[in-house]
Every structure is written in C-alpha cells, then in structure tokens.
N, C-alpha and C positions, 0 to 999 in steps of 0.2 A: 506370523508364520513360525513354525517350529524350527529351531536351530538345526535339528536333525536333518530336515529336508534339505537345507542349504549344504550341510556336510555331505549328504549323499549325492547331491547334484555336482559337487566338486570332485566326485569320484573317491571320496574317503570312506572308510569303513564305519558302520553304525551298528549299535546293538540295542535291541528292544526287548523288554520283558513285559508280558501280559499276565497280570495276577488277578485272581478272583476265586470264585467258588466253582460248583459243577457246571455252571453255564459257560464259564471260560475254559474249564478242563475239556479236552477232547474225549468224549465218551459215547456211549450207546444211544443217547437221546437224539443224536443227529443221524441215526440209522445208517451208519457207515459212510456218511458224507462229511466233508470238512465243516467244522463249526466256524464261527465268525473269526476266530483267531487264525485258523488255517487259511481261510479266504483272504484275510488281511496279508498274510505272508505271501500268498500267490500274487496279490495285487502289487505289493512292494517289489517283488521280483520282476513283474511286468514293467513297472515304472522306472525302477532304479537299477535293475540287474542284480548281480550277486554281491553288492557292496554291503548288504545288511544281513544281520543274523537275528532271528526272532526266537525267543524262548517262551513257551507256554508254561506258566507257573500256576495254573489253576488247580485247585484241590477241592474235591467234593465236600460239601457240608461246611465250607469255611465261612468265617465271619471276620469282622475287623479285628477282633481279639486274636484270632488265629493268624491273620496276616501280620499283625504286629509281632507275634511270637516267631514267625519264620522269615520276616522281611530281610534281615541281614543274610541269612543262609541262602535264601532262594532268589534274592534280587540285588541287594545293595553291594554285596561283595564283588559283584561283576561290574559295578559302576556303569550301569547302562546309560545310554544317551536318552532313552525315553522309557517311561513306565506307564502302562495303562492299567487302571484299576476299575473293575466292575464288581461291586459288592453291595450287600444290604438285604438280599433276599432272606438269608438265614438269621441275620441280626434281628430282623423284625419279629422273630419268634420270641424274643426276650421282652417284648411289650413296650409300651410307651414309657415305662419307668426307666428303661435303660437307654432311652434316646440321648440324654446328655452325654453319657459315656461313649455312645456310638460316635457322636460328634467329636469328642475328645480323641478318640481313636483315629478318626480321619485326619484331624489336625496333626497328630503325632506322626502318622504315615507321611503326610505332606512335608513336615519339618525334616524328617529323616531323609526323604528323597532329595530335598533341596540341599541338605548338608553334604551329599556326595556329588552334587552338581547335575543330577538327573532332571530332565523335564518330566512333567507328570500330566496325564489326562485322566479325568474321571468320566466314567460311563454309568448312567443309571441302568439298572436291569430292566427287563421286559415287564409289561403289566401281567397281573394275574386276576383271575375271576374270583372275587371275594364272596360270591354267592355259593361257591362250591364248599361243601362241609369240610373237606380236607384243608382248606385254606383259612379256616376260622382261627387257627393258631397264629396266622399272619395278619390279623385284622389291623395292626399298626403299620403295615407296609407303606401306605401312602405317606405317612408322617416321616418315615425313613427316606423316602424319595425326596420329599421336600427338604429334609436336612442336607442331603447331598447337594441339592441345588443351592441352598444357602451357603454351604461351605465353599462351593466352587466360586460363587460370587464374591464372598468376603475375602477369600484367599487369592482371587484372580487366577483360578485354575481353569483351563479350558474344559468344557463339559460337553460331551456328546450325549444328548438326552434321548436315549433309546426308549425310555418309558413314554415320553411324549410322542415319539414316532409311532409306537404301538397304539396309543390312544387315538391318534389321527387316523390310522389305518382301520381300526375297529369302528370308528365313527362312520367311515365311508363304507365299510363292509363288515357288518356285525358278525358274520360267520368266521371272521379272522380270529376271533377269540378262541376258536376251536381248531381251525385249519393250520394255524402257526404253532400249535403246541403239541408236545409229545405226551405230557401229563399235566397235572394241575399247576406246575411251576416251571417246567423245563420246555424251552422251544424245541421243535423238531427241526428237520433239515430245512424246511421252508422258513421257519422262524429264524434260524441262523442265517439263511440267505438275506432275510429282511434286516437283521441286525448289521450284517456286513455291508449292505447297501447304505444304511444310515451312517455307518462309520466312513464309508467311502465318500459320501456327500460331505460329511463333516471335514474330511481331509482335503476335499476338492478333487478327488479322483473320479474318472469316468470308467465304469466297468467295461472291460474289453468284450464282455459277452453281449453288451448292448451298443457298443461303439468301438471303432477301430483305433481310437486315439485316447491318450490320457491328458488331462488338463494340467496346467501348472498348479502347484499346490497353493491354495488360497489361504488367507489369514483365518485362523481358527476362531470360533466363537469364544469370547472371554480371553483370547490369547493376546500376546503382546505384538 
C-alpha cells in the first residue's frame, strides 16, 4: 500500500505530481474532456476530500531525456509524496540503439525521486498500431515497453501496465484500436477514460460513475 494513501486517510495533506509527455498533458486529444490525470484528481477528491493537491507536469513531445532535464524544476523541488511517470512513446523514435540509455534514464529518474523521499509509480503508455505508416518511426516501441516492465521489476517500482490493458481490450474488441484513439498515437476521450479505469483498478478505487462507494486502497502490484 502506498504511504500516501495512509497519510491521506489520517487527514494529512498530500502532494502528487504526474509527469510524462502529451498523453499526460491535458490537451486537445481528449476533445475537451478530462484526460486520465484530471480523472485521477477527481477520483482522489471523491475518496479523500481536499487533502491532496495534484500537479499535471506533462509536456508534449517529451522523453526520458527531457524529463531528466526538467525533473528538479517541475517535480523534485516540490518534494511530492507521489510521482507518477508515463513515458516511452517518443523515446521509441530513437530506435533500438538508444534503448540502453533509455533504461539508464529511467534508473536516474527513480534514483532522484527516491533521494527526495518521493514514492514513484511507473505507467506504460497505450498501445499503437504499428501497421500504420505514421508509426513506422516507432517500430521499437514494444521493446521500450518491455524495458519499462524490466526496470519496474528490478527496482521494485509499482507498475500500472496500461499497455497490457489496451492489448486485452483490443483482443476482446478489435475495433478498440480505432475507437479509443484520437490519432495514430494519442488516446481520445474514450481512451483516457480507459486509462483512468485501469489506474483506478490499480489503486483499488471503484469509480463512482459505476458504483456509489469507493473501496479501501489495496496493495499495489510490485508495491511494498
């Protein structure tokens, strides 16, 4: 169980930063709706009230290289209780050759987060259709997803595997590869709903839109 949840249950203040690329940034791809970060903020308000503050630090086109460059400015100086990181979509354009450096970047981000006492959660991004010509530049993307999973396991970092959730959804409903997407890489409002639901399940929350109560927070996958 995350220490932050216990802190919030005690009525103490908590601070969360969600960092990533354009999938994390609130932008036009969600067609005027809340993206997964905004929906997480609403869920936390429903479960814990106003004891928590959530900052969206997503930046379009970002990579692990960019996150490292701005990590202190946008995240660490606030000494947040919890950091969520969804990254890898744009890193994969650097090809398989840059995969070792991508892993080193993730390890550096993890080390710096731990150094200020923040808990960290990794999220894999959504799937993409590699048969689309626009995604040819991201043909190494599955390798980057695998690397995120490896790092989460080796570093004992909780992992919300959004990519796997998308794969399972598409297996059940092949049309989802189109209906959840705004373009070749960005989820639309329905895709963000789906990401938010995956994150709520990961945290052990029940969406009030589907039920009238919220569960106690359960122990996170790979968490302590």
